[in-house]
Every structure is written in structure tokens, then in C-alpha cells.
N, C-alpha and C positions, 0 to 999 in steps of 0.2 A: 503494499499499499504506500503511495507516494503522497505525501502532504506538502502542499506549497502554500507559501504566505505572500500576500500581496496587499496593497492599498485598494481600498473599496472603489467601485466605480458605479455610475449612475444607474446601470442594468442590475446592480445588486440590491437595489433599494428594499425589494420586498423580503429577501432572504436576511439582510441585516436587521429590518424591522422585526421579523419573527424572534431573533435571537435577543434584541433590545428588549422585547416584551417579556421573554423568559426571565432576562437579568434582572428586570425592574421589581421582581418578587412582589408584585401587587400594585406598585406604585402607578403604572400607567393605565391599569384598570381603574383605580382610584381617580385619577385625575381625568380620564378620557371616556369614561363610561357614559353612555347617553348623551354625549356632547352633540354629535350630528346624527339625526335619524338615518336609519338604513346605511350607516358607515361603520364597518369593522374598525375595531382598535388598531389592529395591525395596519390596515389600510391608512389611518391617520398617521401613525408613526412613520409609515413609509413616505408619506407627503414630506414630512421634516427631513428624512434621510436625503431625499433628492435635492433639497435645498443646500447648496455649497456652502453657505454661510451659516447654517444651523450648527448647534454643538453636537447634535447626532448625525451630522452629515456623513455620506460615504467617504468624503475626502478626510475625514478624521477618524477612520476606521480601518484597521488592518483585519483582513479576512483570512481565514485557513480553509483551504479547499482540498477535497479528495475527488478525483474523477470530475473535476469542474462544478463541484457541488459545495456549497459554502456549509462547512461544519463548525465554525468558530468565529467569533469576533472580539476584538478588543477596540472601543470607542474610547478616545481620549482627546484632550486639549488643555491648553494652558488654564489653570485655575481661575485666572482673572475672568475667563468666559463663562464660568459656571454661575450663572444667574438666572433670575426669573425673566424669560424673554418677553419682551412687548406683545408678541404674538399670542403667548400663553394667556396673557391677561385679557386678551380680546374675546377668547371663547371659553376658557375654563372659568367656573364660577369662582369668585373671590375666597369664599369659605374653604374651598378645597386647596387653593394655593396658600392661603395662611396657615392650614393645617401642617403642610411639609416646609414652610418657610426657614425653619431652623437648618434644614439641610444645604442652605445656600449661604450659610455664615461660617466664619472661622476657619477657612482653608489657609494652608500655610503660605507665605509668600514666596515668590518664584518657584512655583511648583506646578507640576503636570497633574491633571485630574483624570483618573480612570472613571469614566461614567458607566461602562459596562464591559464586563469579561464574562462570556458565555460560551460554552462548547455543547454540542448536541450529545445526549446521554449515551447514544451508541458508540461513540468514538472517545469517550472519556478517559480511557485507560492509555491513551496514546500520547500523553504529555502535551496536547494541543495548548491547553490553557497556560502552561508553564512557558511554552515557546511564544505564545501571543504577549504574555506578560515581558518577556526578554525583549521582544521587538519594541514594546512601549518604553522599557528602560534604556535601550540603546539610544532610540530617538530622543528621548528627554535629556540625556547625557550630551548628545551631539549638539542639542538646542540650548545647552547651559542651564538647564533647571537644576535646583538644589535638592528637591524632593518630588516624591509622587504622593498623591491623596488619592483616597477612594472612600466613599460611603458603602458599608455592607452590613448587613443584618448578621449577627450571630449564628443564625440558624442557616444561612446561606452556605453552600459548600465552598464558595469562593473565599469566605471568611478564612477557613482552615487553610486553604491554598496560599492566600497572601501572607498569612502570619508564618507558615512554613518557609516563605520565600524572604522572610526577613521584614515584614511589615509590623508596626507596632500600633497600639491604639493610642490615639492623640486625644480623643474625646468621645464620650457617650453622648448620644442625642436621643432624647425621649419624645416620642410623638404620642398624641393623644390616642386613645384606643379606637380602632376601626377594624371591621371584619376583614378589609382587603390589605391592611397594612401591618408591618411588624411594629411593635411599640418601642423598640430599642435599636437604634442604628449605631454603628461604630465609625468614627472618622478614623481611618487608618493612614498612616504615612510610612514612607521609607526614605531614608536619606540616600542620595546619590554620590555622596562625598566619600 
């Protein structure tokens, strides 16, 4: 089995969106559920992925492929870009945004932010997630960043993967209880120095 890695392309939007949805651990369902009638959540995410300027853009995503099928992604960008976008405020109810607002605070300066790291379950035992993380680390070092940040629920498998790769907890963030969301998120960081 040959696994290849490359930056995302516009035609990858739906495949990237599927894995962003998985990686969100309920957050995209919480934010986007019933926003547009007859529009699937993954379709909404895919619209954002096609926007080259969006934080979830294909242009900010490394993809892993097997036989030309995307099996893993790492979506990342400078942490100064991790904010509630104006477009979100136009169609997502304010109470939903306020519920998760703490996820947009206290990132470390001069850091890269990993928005999503996801691998399809059927290929998890092939170190694809680790290799995607290595791609993010290499790019971040090349661009002169000091650290990498990521918000992860302790129940998410990515939490264990990142802590094994040397990430530490910078801060615990508590969200008000909601059926679709974890109540505790960890802001993890890794020094690149």
C-alpha cells in the first residue's frame, strides 16, 4: 500500500469536509445543524473548504491518499487566523457562537494552529496521523513558528496521539453542557524550539 501526501486542491473539498466533520467531535453539528434547509452539514463545510481564504480551506490542508482516495487530513494555519469569521456571524446564531467563544482565546503567540487532524478508521494503524503531524511540524518550523497549538477533547483519540508526540496541556477550557459537545477541551501546545 502506497500512501502519498500533498497539499489539498479544490476538487478535494468534499473529502476534506467529511474528515473535518469527523474531527470536529460534534462542533460542526452544533454550529451548522438546521442552518440552511435541505443542506447537509458536510456540504456546508465543503463550501468553506473551497474558499481559498477560509481557515478550513483546501490550501491550508495536507491530505494523505491511498489509491487516489483521501484517507487523512491535517488542516492548519497561523494561530492569528483562528477567530470567529465574519461569515460565521452572518448565518450561525449568536448563542451558538457565544457557547464556543472560549475556543478562540489564549492561543500562544507566533504559533501554528492545528484545526483538524483526522484519519479514516480503516487505515488508522498505518501511522498516517503521525506523518500528517510531521508535515505540519516541518512546515511550521520552516515558516519560523515557535509552537503549535490544538484544541482537543480528552476523549478524542487525537489527544492521546498528540500527547505521545510531545504536546502538553496549556489550558483546560470548559464549555457549557450540550448534547453535541464535549464539556472539556484541552488547548495543547508543542514547542518547536
